[in-house]
C-alpha positions in Angstrom: 0.0 0.0 0.0 1.6 3.3 -1.1 1.7 6.0 1.6 1.1 3.6 4.4 3.6 2.5 6.9 3.1 -0.3 9.3 4.5 0.7 12.7 4.9 -1.8 15.5 7.2 -4.5 16.9 7.9 -7.5 14.7 5.5 -10.4 15.1 2.6 -8.3 16.4 -0.4 -6.8 14.6 0.7 -3.5 13.2 -1.3 -0.3 13.1 -1.2 1.3 9.7 -0.4 5.0 9.7 -1.5 6.6 6.5 0.5 9.4 5.0 -0.1 12.0 2.3 2.0 14.8 1.0 0.0 18.0 0.6 1.8 21.2 -0.7 5.1 19.6 0.2 4.1 18.7 3.8 4.2 15.1 4.7 1.2 14.4 7.0 1.1 11.2 9.0 -2.4 10.3 10.3 -1.9 8.3 13.5 -4.0 6.4 15.9 -1.8 5.4 18.8 -3.0 2.2 20.5 -5.2 2.8 23.5 -3.4 0.5 26.0 -6.6 -0.4 27.8 -5.1 -0.8 31.3 -1.6 -0.7 32.8 -1.6 -4.5 33.4 -3.0 -5.3 29.9 -0.7 -6.7 27.2 -2.1 -3.9 25.0 -0.3 -1.4 27.2 3.1 -3.0 26.5 2.2 -3.1 22.9 1.3 0.7 23.0 4.7 1.5 24.5 6.5 -0.7 21.9 4.5 1.0 19.1 5.5 4.4 20.3 9.1 3.4 20.5 8.9 2.2 16.9 7.2 5.5 15.9 10.1 7.4 17.5 12.7 5.4 15.5 10.7 6.0 12.3 10.4 9.7 13.0 14.2 10.0 13.7 14.9 8.1 10.5 12.6 10.5 8.5 14.5 13.5 9.8 17.9 11.9 9.3 17.0 11.2 5.7 15.8 14.8 5.1 16.4 17.2 8.0 14.5 20.0 6.1 11.4 17.9 5.6 8.1 19.5 6.9 6.5 16.5 8.6 3.3 16.5 10.8 2.4 13.6 13.1 -1.3 14.1 13.7 -4.1 12.2 15.4 -5.3 10.6 18.6 -2.2 9.9 20.6 -4.1 8.4 23.6 -1.7 10.2 25.9 -2.0 13.3 28.1 1.6 14.3 28.4 1.2 16.8 31.3 -1.1 17.1 34.3 -2.6 20.2 32.7 -3.9 17.9 29.9 -6.5 16.2 32.1 -9.3 17.7 34.2 -8.2 15.8 37.3 -5.0 13.9 37.9 -6.5 12.5 41.0 -9.3 10.9 38.9 -6.8 9.5 36.3 -4.1 8.3 38.8 -3.1 4.7 38.1 -4.7 4.7 34.6 -3.5 4.7 31.0 -3.0 7.9 29.1 -1.2 9.6 32.1 1.3 6.9 33.2 5.0 7.9 33.4 6.1 5.4 30.7 3.5 6.7 28.2 4.6 10.3 29.0 8.2 9.4 28.5 7.4 7.7 25.2 5.6 10.8 24.0 8.4 13.1 25.1 10.9 10.9 23.4 9.2 11.8 20.1 9.2 15.5 21.1 12.9 15.1 21.9 13.4 13.7 18.4 12.6 17.2 17.2 8.8 16.9 16.8 7.2 19.9 18.6 3.7 20.2 19.9 2.7 23.0 17.4 -0.7 23.6 18.9 0.0 24.2 22.6 1.6 27.7 22.0 -1.8 28.8 20.6 -4.0 27.0 23.1 -2.4 27.3 26.5 -3.9 25.3 29.4 -5.0 24.1 31.8 -8.6 23.4 30.8 -8.0 23.0 27.1 -9.1 19.6 25.9 -9.7 17.6 22.8 -11.6 14.6 24.2 -14.5 14.2 26.5 -15.9 10.8 27.6 -19.6 10.2 26.6 -20.4 7.8 29.3 -20.1 10.3 32.2 -21.4 13.3 30.3 -17.9 14.9 30.7 -18.3 17.5 27.9 -20.8 19.8 29.6 -18.9 19.4 32.9 -15.7 20.5 31.1 -14.0 17.3 32.3 -11.8 16.4 29.4 -8.4 15.3 28.2 -6.0 16.7 25.7 -4.9 13.6 23.8 -5.1 14.7 20.2 -1.9 16.3 18.9 -0.1 17.7 15.9 3.6 17.2 16.4 5.7 19.0 13.8 9.3 18.7 12.5 11.4 21.8 12.8 10.6 22.7 9.2 6.9 22.4 9.8 6.9 24.1 13.2 8.5 27.3 11.9 5.6 27.6 9.4 2.7 27.4 11.8 0.9 30.7 12.0 -2.2 29.7 13.9 -3.6 26.6 15.7 -6.8 25.8 17.5 -9.0 23.1 19.0 -12.5 23.5 17.7 -14.4 22.7 20.8 -17.8 23.8 19.3 -17.6 20.9 16.9 -18.1 18.7 19.9 -21.6 20.2 20.5 -24.7 19.2 18.6 -26.3 15.9 17.5 -24.2 12.8 17.5 -20.8 14.5 17.6 -17.5 12.7 18.0 -16.0 12.4 21.4 -13.0 14.3 20.0 -12.7 17.9 18.8 -10.8 18.7 15.7 -7.3 20.1 16.0 -6.4 22.6 13.3 -3.2 24.4 12.2 -2.6 27.0 9.6 0.7 27.1 7.8 2.6 29.8 6.0 3.2 28.7 2.4 6.9 28.4 1.5 
């Protein structure tokens, strides 16, 4: 499959991450495995998958340091305490564990910046709200959807936002869209 890369440890089911190049920007659409619970085998798989993504991201930049690359999607990680409505509520759960946060930050350390946060400072700025507990009207969310950009992409970002209003209305997604505007080069 062209434009698709299977990321994951050898011998395990791989998640396909689709990519497209638009106006010279390579956009990778990701769904990071959920992890389910800290004791579930899917949690270990999630960490291994993130490690494989980091290696791939490092390779992409090594091959072309000037490449504008965006890693976008549902990361299923809240990398800071400000990214959840209550750390007390989430203590001992996936999405906020230290290994997940380290794995996310390893990708940031591989020169992929959170290009949205400078435009949407927290706390209290979220991209996801659980349906089952009616978290949206209570403003009890998580910021787990990200656009991480390579240096060449990050320098072109002129605006970013989380479109919370899209979460309102009939049968919305439990996630809000995350948008960036780029300067054309």
